[in-house]
TORPAVO-343693 format. One line per 2 residues: for each residue x, y, z of C-alpha. Coordinates in Angstrom, 3 decimals, always signed. Layout:
BEGIN
X:Y:Z; ...
END
This chain:
BEGIN
-6.333:-36.056:+3.283; -6.692:-33.675:+0.620
-4.743:-30.300:+1.555; -4.725:-28.806:-2.223
-7.871:-26.732:-1.025; -6.644:-25.686:+2.576
-4.796:-22.470:+2.671; -3.009:-20.371:+4.798
-3.628:-16.106:+4.874; -0.735:-14.402:+5.859
-1.991:-11.799:+8.413; -5.161:-13.847:+9.120
-4.871:-16.543:+11.838; -6.341:-19.925:+10.993
-6.522:-22.097:+8.189; -9.330:-21.537:+5.199
-10.230:-24.079:+2.352; -11.224:-22.433:-0.663
-14.508:-22.977:-1.887; -14.568:-20.682:-5.117
-12.475:-18.078:-7.747; -14.262:-15.523:-8.174
-13.506:-11.821:-10.564; -11.248:-10.452:-8.066
-9.940:-13.061:-5.891; -10.692:-16.041:-3.782
-14.127:-16.963:-1.907; -12.725:-18.701:+1.075
-14.145:-20.702:+4.493; -12.254:-20.294:+7.453
-12.390:-23.662:+9.387; -13.057:-22.501:+12.268
-16.217:-20.896:+12.517; -17.305:-21.589:+8.663
-17.722:-18.098:+7.983; -16.890:-17.286:+4.176
-15.226:-14.067:+3.009; -13.293:-12.837:-0.553
-9.873:-12.769:-0.582; -7.703:-10.323:-2.522
-5.026:-10.705:-4.538; -2.596:-8.535:-2.477
-2.864:-11.336:+0.021; +0.209:-13.343:+0.345
-1.760:-17.152:+0.465; +0.444:-20.239:+1.240
-2.051:-23.297:+0.167; -0.460:-26.662:+2.629
+0.230:-28.925:+0.192; +3.012:-26.933:-1.496
+4.729:-26.143:+2.022; +7.346:-28.711:+3.224
+9.841:-29.383:+6.331; +13.737:-29.666:+5.898
+15.212:-32.785:+6.896; +18.973:-33.734:+7.825
+19.582:-35.249:+3.925; +19.281:-31.492:+2.462
+15.294:-32.761:+0.882; +12.246:-31.723:+1.823
+8.978:-33.888:+3.547; +5.894:-32.776:+2.392
+3.500:-30.425:+5.606; +0.632:-33.500:+4.554
+2.648:-36.441:+5.483; +4.110:-34.770:+8.583
+0.391:-34.052:+9.837; +0.413:-37.594:+9.159
+2.961:-39.063:+11.265; +1.721:-36.128:+13.999
-1.968:-37.982:+13.627; -0.354:-41.524:+14.074
+2.043:-40.506:+16.682; -1.168:-38.931:+18.420
-3.642:-41.264:+17.999; -6.137:-39.001:+16.495
-5.615:-37.014:+19.616; -4.802:-33.313:+19.852
-1.101:-32.323:+20.091; +0.126:-29.976:+22.876
-0.782:-26.593:+23.384; +1.298:-24.338:+20.649
+1.587:-21.835:+23.434; +3.977:-23.967:+25.388
+7.424:-23.379:+25.494; +10.324:-23.766:+22.618
+11.730:-26.939:+24.481; +8.419:-28.860:+24.613
+7.532:-27.986:+21.388; +10.903:-29.223:+19.839
+10.673:-32.367:+21.605; +7.326:-33.218:+20.453
+8.450:-32.493:+17.346; +11.365:-34.269:+17.204
+9.534:-37.533:+18.562; +7.353:-37.015:+15.257
+10.388:-36.408:+13.013; +13.656:-37.037:+14.223
+15.113:-36.062:+10.885; +14.317:-32.879:+10.724
+16.822:-30.017:+10.201; +17.418:-28.034:+13.248
+19.280:-25.315:+11.587; +16.568:-24.484:+9.253
+13.822:-25.446:+10.693; +12.698:-22.573:+13.286
+10.719:-23.012:+16.642; +8.073:-20.921:+14.642
+7.891:-23.003:+12.069; +7.128:-25.861:+14.610
+4.393:-24.110:+16.741; +2.882:-23.510:+13.185
+2.860:-27.114:+12.172; +1.491:-28.036:+15.599
-1.618:-25.160:+15.042; -2.276:-26.198:+11.708
-2.065:-30.207:+12.941; -4.701:-29.270:+15.551
-6.956:-26.907:+13.429; -7.371:-30.038:+11.147
-7.498:-32.405:+13.485; -10.944:-31.000:+14.732
-12.397:-30.627:+11.344; -11.769:-34.462:+11.157
-9.856:-33.635:+7.775; -7.788:-37.017:+8.635
-10.964:-39.547:+8.746; -12.203:-38.178:+5.537
-11.456:-39.925:+2.572; -10.764:-37.805:-0.576
-13.989:-38.330:-3.008; -13.894:-40.106:-5.848
-13.458:-38.766:-9.608; -16.837:-38.150:-11.228
-15.182:-39.083:-14.294; -14.910:-42.730:-14.035
-18.793:-42.870:-14.626; -19.324:-44.253:-18.004
-20.122:-41.482:-20.931; -21.828:-44.037:-23.177
-24.555:-46.211:-21.717; -23.922:-50.006:-21.769
-26.157:-52.508:-23.649; -29.319:-53.613:-21.622
-29.215:-50.361:-19.633; -32.399:-48.345:-19.860
-32.440:-44.595:-19.895; -34.921:-42.920:-16.911
-38.486:-42.222:-18.499; -39.301:-38.821:-17.863
-43.376:-38.730:-17.104; -44.491:-35.184:-17.753
-47.981:-35.257:-17.219; -49.962:-34.799:-20.342
-51.599:-31.695:-19.292; -48.769:-29.888:-18.465
-46.800:-30.417:-21.601; -46.007:-27.507:-23.637
-45.527:-27.782:-27.309; -41.788:-27.650:-26.559
-41.996:-30.713:-25.020; -44.543:-32.296:-27.202
-42.539:-34.007:-30.400; -45.440:-34.742:-32.285
-46.827:-30.811:-32.762; -46.186:-29.448:-35.639
-44.423:-25.797:-34.837; -43.098:-24.095:-37.406
-39.600:-22.079:-37.503; -40.339:-18.589:-37.196
-36.943:-16.540:-38.662; -36.990:-12.967:-37.235
-36.154:-10.158:-39.696; -33.287:-7.563:-39.465
-34.568:-4.260:-37.852; -33.575:-0.963:-39.775
-32.787:+1.857:-37.465; -31.886:+4.329:-40.164
-28.096:+4.616:-39.565; -25.994:+2.934:-41.806
END
């Protein structure tokens, strides 16, 4: 599960996937309706990979680990509704993460974590495998391997593709404009 490209934008409901970085901000795609839109730099953006939950030992647990625990606890099913009562949400959250710090983690944080889990569970992000790095491919061909041969039809082959054509190198002159 890769949460490094999943973001939450303050003032906008739902989660978004970062598609590209444009001149004036990010291009994001909504996980709910797959609509793309630009996000200006003045919005407050939170990357889910950087969010963590306080635990009693004074340390924090990453949100990704919490979401995995929720996924395992729910057996890949959606969690309870985020509009449930505060007591139900706290009871559910304590069953998933019993060591969470009750003084620092508020009900609104629990509600947001449940909303995010349900959104991510609908998009099957928990079952997707991370893309393998393309850098693992060898850059130099090993001995015994052949390069693929291209067959450009003889009739369509231009001078720039024909290595036997004698093409004279042209030199462009400098054009004078009259102003020094």
